[in-house]
N, C-alpha and C positions, 0 to 999 in steps of 0.2 A: 535431511530435507533442506531445501533451499528456501530463502525468503521469497514469498509471493507478494508482488506489488500490483494492485489494481489502480489504474490512473488513466491519464490521457496526455499524449504529447502536446496537446494544445493548452494544457493547464500549466501555468508557471510553477506552481508548487511541486507538481509531479516532475517537471523537467529539472528543477533545481535539486530535488531529492535524488533523482537518478544520476545526475552529474556528481553529487557528493559521494554516492555509493561507488560509482565508477572510479573516481579519483582515489578512493581507498581500497580499490580492488575487491569490492564486495559484489559478487554475482547475485543477480536476482532473476526470478521468473516474472518478467513484466507482462502484464495483461492489459492492453490498451482498450478501454471500454468504448472509445469512439471510432476505433478501427475494425472492431470485430463484434458482431452482435452476440455471439456466444459468450464472449467475455462480459458484455453488458448484462446479459441475462443472469449470468453467474453472480456478478456483483450485486445486482438488484436483489437476488435471492439471499445473499449474505447480509445485505443492508436491512432488509425487511425485519422489523421488530428487534434488531440488534441494538442493545443499549450503548455500544461503542459509538453509534451514530446519533445519539440523542441530542447532543449539542449542535451537531451539523444540521439536523432537522429543525431545531429551534431557530436557527439563524439562516434558514433557507439555503444551506450549502449542500453540495453533493456528498462530501466526505471522502475526497481523494486528495492525495494518494492514501490508499488503504493497504495496510500491511498484515500479512499473516506470517509470523515469525516461525523459525524452525521448531520452537517448543510449543507451537499452537496458539500463542498469544496473538490477539487481534488488536490493532490500534490504528488510529488516524494521525497519531503524533509522530512525525518524521524524526524528531530528535530522539524520542524514546526508542523507535525502531533502530535507528543508527547505532546508538550506544548499546542496546541489547545485543545486536549482531556483533558489534566489535568486542563486547565482553564475552559472549558465549560462543562465538564462532558461527560460521555459516557453512554447513556441510555442503560439499559440491558433488 
C-alpha cells in the first residue's frame, strides 16, 4: 500500500510536505480536497469523530495534510508520517 495524503495545493503545509516527499523519492496517493468533491467527502467522513483530529478541531484548523500510512496509521503530523515512511518503506 502507498501512503495516502489528503490535503490541498492551496495549503502551504500540504505543499511543503509534498515537496519534501518528492525530494526524497517518496510516492504518495495525493487526494486534493479542494479540487475534487469526492476527495472532500471522503476526507470529511474520515475526519468525523476521529480522535486524530481533536487538536485540529479545538484550534479551528482543517487537519491537513492528513496521512494514511501503509500500515494503516493515521496522522496529521507530517514529520511523523515522513519518518515512518522512511523507516518502514512505502510499497509502490
